[in-house]
ZANUVO-307009 format. One record per residue (C-alpha): residue in one letter; x, y, z. Coordinates in steps of 0.02 Angstrom, whole numbers, padded with zeros to 5 digits, always signed. Example, Ala and Ser with C-alpha at 12.3 -4.5 7.8 and 13.67 -1.06 7.14 Angstrom:
A+00615-00225+00390;S+00684-00053+00357;
end
This chain:
X-01629+01818+01979;X-01471+01726+02022;X-01563+01561+02024;X-01643+01590+01853;X-01473+01630+01775;X-01405+01468+01839;X-01545+01368+01760;X-01517+01461+01597;X-01333+01412+01603;X-01384+01234+01644;X-01506+01223+01500;X-01376+01296+01381;X-01253+01166+01440;X-01384+01031+01421;X-01426+01090+01245;X-01239+01085+01208;X-01229+00908+01274;X-01379+00857+01169;X-01305+00935+01013;X-01143+00845+01049;X-01234+00679+01077;X-01329+00697+00913;X-01169+00743+00820;X-01073+00596+00891;X-01216+00477+00849;X-01204+00538+00669;X-01015+00518+00676;X-01029+00344+00748;X-01106+00290+00584;X-00964+00367+00484;X-00789+00331+00545;X-00640+00388+00445;X-00452+00372+00443;X-00341+00481+00332;X-00389+00457+00150;X-00576+00440+00178;X-00712+00574+00183;X-00897+00587+00146;X-00856+00609-00037;X-00696+00515-00078;X-00581+00370-00040;X-00398+00398-00081;X-00308+00240-00136;X-00119+00230-00164;X-00032+00116-00289;X+00146+00081-00349;X+00185+00003-00519;X+00337-00024-00632;X+00282+00097-00768;X+00466+00097-00821;X+00613-00023-00801;X+00637-00211-00825;X+00460-00260-00772;X+00367-00122-00867;X+00266-00257-00960;X+00159-00251-00802;X+00122-00063-00818;X-00042-00109-00901;X-00104-00178-00733;X-00099-00005-00654;X-00180+00072-00807;X-00321-00056-00804;X-00352-00021-00619;X-00356+00168-00650;X-00483+00138-00790;X-00589+00027-00678;X-00600+00158-00541;X-00643+00289-00672;X-00787+00177-00727;X-00843+00153-00546;X-00837+00342-00517;X-00945+00372-00671;X-01075+00258-00590;X-01072+00358-00428;X-00923+00276-00341;X-00932+00158-00193;X-01065+00194-00061;X-01076+00369-00135;X-00888+00403-00127;X-00773+00430-00276;X-00608+00338-00286;X-00455+00450-00299;X-00323+00329-00368;X-00145+00393-00345;X-00022+00283-00438;X+00167+00306-00443;X+00310+00227-00541;X+00450+00137-00449;X+00539+00064-00603;X+00538-00105-00511;X+00670-00035-00392;X+00646-00073-00206;X+00724+00091-00142;X+00610+00186-00259;X+00459+00088-00195;X+00507+00136-00017;X+00513+00318-00069;X+00343+00309-00157;X+00261+00216-00012;X+00319+00352+00110;X+00253+00486-00006;X+00084+00401-00020;X+00067+00373+00168;X+00146+00532+00236;X+00108+00668+00108;X-00037+00603+00003;X-00114+00525+00160;X-00199+00380+00069;X-00315+00262+00161;X-00217+00112+00098;X-00091+00055-00032;X-00172-00064-00154;X-00090-00195-00267;X+00089-00127-00265;X+00186-00237-00387;X+00342-00342-00364;X+00411-00456-00230;X+00574-00361-00196;X+00485-00193-00180;X+00344-00258-00070;X+00473-00342+00041;X+00560-00174+00060;X+00402-00085+00121;X+00319-00225+00222;X+00391-00177+00392;X+00358+00008+00362;X+00175-00021+00313;X+00146-00131+00466;X+00231-00007+00584;X+00122+00132+00512;X-00032+00017+00520;X-00079+00059+00340;X-00151-00084+00235;X-00032-00154+00104;X-00177-00238+00019;X-00185-00370-00118;X-00001-00353-00163;X+00037-00398-00343;X+00157-00540-00309;X+00130-00721-00261;X+00264-00732-00126;X+00208-00847+00015;X+00257-00720+00149;X+00106-00606+00118;X+00002-00738+00206;X+00070-00707+00382;X-00069-00618+00479;X+00015-00653+00645;X+00174-00555+00606;X+00111-00440+00468;X-00075-00407+00497;X-00075-00258+00377;X-00009-00353+00224;X-00113-00469+00114;X-00080-00552-00054;X-00204-00589-00191;X-00148-00712-00325;X-00103-00895-00289;X+00066-00901-00205;X+00220-00953-00303;X+00248-01096-00182;X+00070-01157-00211;X+00101-01151-00399;X+00270-01237-00390;X+00198-01377-00281;X+00067-01406-00417;X+00207-01422-00548;X+00303-01542-00436;X+00145-01647-00414;X+00120-01647-00602;X+00302-01693-00640;X+00305-01838-00515;X+00144-01908-00589;X+00175-01879-00776;X+00366-01877-00790;X+00427-01993-00652;X+00617-02001-00641;X+00643-01861-00768;X+00781-01736-00727;X+00749-01551-00704;X+00846-01392-00744;X+00790-01227-00670;X+00813-01047-00725;X+00761-00927-00586;X+00762-00741-00546;X+00883-00713-00403;X+00763-00632-00279;X+00617-00680-00166;X+00505-00707-00318;X+00622-00836-00395;X+00672-00918-00231;X+00491-00948-00181;X+00466-01058-00334;X+00628-01150-00298;X+00569-01183-00119;X+00397-01240-00181;X+00473-01356-00310;X+00593-01435-00184;X+00447-01448-00063;X+00333-01533-00188;X+00465-01654-00251;X+00508-01702-00072;X+00647-01831-00056;X+00656-01844-00247;X+00717-01663-00263;X+00903-01693-00240;X+00898-01834-00367;X+00791-01749-00501;X+00854-01569-00499;X+01020-01571-00592;X+01048-01385-00618;X+00985-01220-00545;X+01043-01062-00633;X+00997-00887-00575;X+00998-00716-00659;X+00984-00537-00596;X+00845-00421-00655;X+00982-00298-00703;X+01057-00419-00831;X+01017-00383-01012;X+00982-00566-01058;X+00973-00744-00989;X+01054-00824-01143;X+01211-00883-01051;X+01106-00961-00913;X+01000-01057-01039;X+01159-01121-01124;X+01227-01175-00954;X+01067-01268-00910;X+01064-01357-01079;X+01242-01414-01042;X+01177-01518-00896;X+01052-01596-01017;X+00895-01604-00907;X+00733-01679-00976;X+00629-01537-00903;X+00661-01349-00908;X+00575-01243-00774;X+00569-01060-00826;X+00551-00954-00667;X+00563-00781-00743;X+00469-00617-00763;X+00399-00582-00939;X+00549-00505-01028;X+00670-00642-00972;X+00542-00782-00991;X+00519-00737-01175;X+00709-00729-01200;X+00730-00903-01126;X+00594-00981-01236;X+00672-00900-01389;X+00848-00957-01343;X+00792-01138-01316;X+00717-01139-01491;X+00876-01062-01566;X+00979-01200-01483;X+00861-01329-01561;X+00839-01404-01388;X+00674-01489-01345;X+00650-01512-01157;X+00478-01519-01076;X+00452-01335-01027;X+00361-01263-00877;X+00326-01076-00869;X+00262-00980-00717;X+00086-00911-00735;X+00161-00739-00698;X+00235-00747-00873;X+00098-00843-00963;X+00030-00689-01052;X+00008-00724-01238;X+00025-00541-01287;X+00167-00508-01164;X+00272-00667-01179;X+00217-00803-01301;X+00196-00689-01450;X+00365-00600-01426;X+00450-00769-01396;X+00369-00837-01555;X+00219-00953-01565;X+00321-01090-01646;X+00450-01086-01506;X+00309-01091-01377;X+00218-01249-01431;X+00186-01375-01292;X+00245-01264-01148;X+00155-01304-00984;X+00092-01179-00857;X-00055-01148-00741;X-00197-01024-00741;X-00329-00956-00624;X-00393-00820-00742;X-00493-00840-00901;X-00369-00802-01039;X-00435-00668-01156;X-00359-00758-01307;X-00447-00922-01267;X-00590-00943-01394;X-00681-01049-01264;X-00726-00891-01166;X-00784-00792-01319;X-00966-00786-01264;X-00934-00802-01078;X-01040-00664-00993;X-00898-00607-00877;X-00775-00594-01021;X-00902-00505-01131;X-00922-00379-00988;X-00732-00363-00971;X-00713-00331-01159;X-00848-00197-01154;X-00758-00115-01007;X-00591-00118-01100;X-00666-00047-01260;X-00750+00097-01169;X-00629+00138-01027;X-00457+00076-01082;X-00466+00077-01271;X-00276+00083-01293;X-00255-00072-01183;X-00206-00238-01264;X-00355-00355-01252;X-00241-00504-01288;X-00139-00468-01131;X-00198-00569-00980;X-00120-00436-00866;X-00269-00324-00904;X-00387-00463-00846;X-00280-00477-00688;X-00293-00290-00654;X-00481-00294-00681;X-00504-00441-00562;X-00402-00369-00418;X-00490-00199-00438;X-00655-00292-00417;X-00579-00371-00260;X-00544-00198-00187;X-00718-00140-00236;X-00792-00285-00137;X-00687-00243+00018;X-00736-00058+00013;X-00921-00101-00012;X-00912-00215+00141;X-00833-00071+00239;X-00989+00035+00218;X-00964+00200+00310;X-00832+00130+00428;X-00681+00178+00323;X-00543+00149+00449;X-00384+00058+00403;X-00426-00071+00535;X-00597-00106+00458;X-00519-00117+00283;X-00409-00262+00345;X-00554-00338+00442;X-00662-00342+00285;X-00518-00403+00176;X-00501-00549+00298;X-00686-00587+00281;X-00709-00622+00096;X-00808-00763+00017;X-00864-00725-00159;X-00829-00762-00342;X-00770-00652-00484;X-00827-00705-00656;X-00659-00682-00742;X-00579-00821-00638;X-00592-01003-00689;X-00754-01091-00639;X-00736-01164-00465;X-00615-01030-00406;X-00669-00947-00243;X-00600-00787-00167;X-00597-00835+00014;X-00506-00766+00167;X-00515-00773+00356;X-00426-00692+00504;X-00295-00831+00494;X-00300-00853+00305;X-00229-00708+00205;X-00223-00806+00041;X-00375-00756-00063;X-00343-00875-00210;X-00264-01048-00193;X-00327-01143-00345;X-00247-01168-00516;X-00277-01272-00672;X-00142-01343-00785;X-00132-01282-00964;X-00029-01314-01121;X+00015-01192-01260;X-00058-01248-01426;X-00068-01149-01588;X-00089-00970-01529;X-00177-01000-01364;X-00174-01096-01200;X-00270-01257-01183;X-00335-01290-01006;X-00339-01472-00952;X-00366-01578-00798;X-00453-01524-00637;X-00437-01358-00545;X-00303-01407-00418;X-00268-01342-00245;X-00086-01310-00202;X-00112-01287-00016;X+00023-01368+00089;X-00011-01550+00124;X-00150-01564-00005;
end
């Protein structure tokens, strides 16, 4: 009797082991960190829905609309996206507060496309200490491409230094010996362009740059800075500003009846957000770069990717401005996240999210032909190509080749 009891206990234990083995085999196929379950993926986001950079609020709204569309089609690998987006008013302390809330109380899987260089700088150490992806940040600062020191942070758009090096290349070739005056936002965003421009001009920089004037995002206008720069009488005006201030500067230059060659960062190249408010007449001939297909460019009218984007906007974000390139930006980066999550399959750990993000090689139709989204374990810069463009009439005119702004190229 005693013996038989023992074997019963053994077989029960064995059955228990088997059940456990089967369960863990099933679990091995599905691995989750906070924010992921069989039915949903919780994504955090931080945007300036208010404050001095609220022109970008439409990016967050476009992303929310895109995930709504995805969810209506069944989500990603059968999981719905729960998109939790907070306002930080473009204030770094507020972004810190919102990032903590998303990570510690909402328990999101990752924070996606938080906007602004100062705010992202303020949360970078925290996100990396917590080992939570700070993925595809909405800023072109060069420092997001530093996988060795910050493996949990990755940029998306071409870096400001890449862009500024392309301008420097263009100036040296087309305007040799011409002097330069610079207006820049006094933070990491502005300084990155200044570094890139100095970099690209090389030993010519000290000779060509005759004035650098900065402004704070808390200032109401940049009028006095523009007047100061005009006083130094440079041939070229480089406008390193976010949309509100960029438009003010263009307007002020026209009011002063001053006619320098003008360069504008692609961050502020939106027709709906900058050129139209500044005035089309004041904007003629301004130079910038692009990596997106501009929705106002008649050349893309029948382009399949842009036709698809317009249909998406009309159905899912009807109140969005289809002239504003920021909506195209939001749509493109949302597609980038979709690709990463599809590659993750059922392994929805934060580690695998970064692993997949560092293993991209694909194209998105709304970017200029020839633009690849490409990353590697040592290359956290998804997009590094830009094309020059000139403002003409009521739209941008692309010209020249798609150029790479990688260092040393």
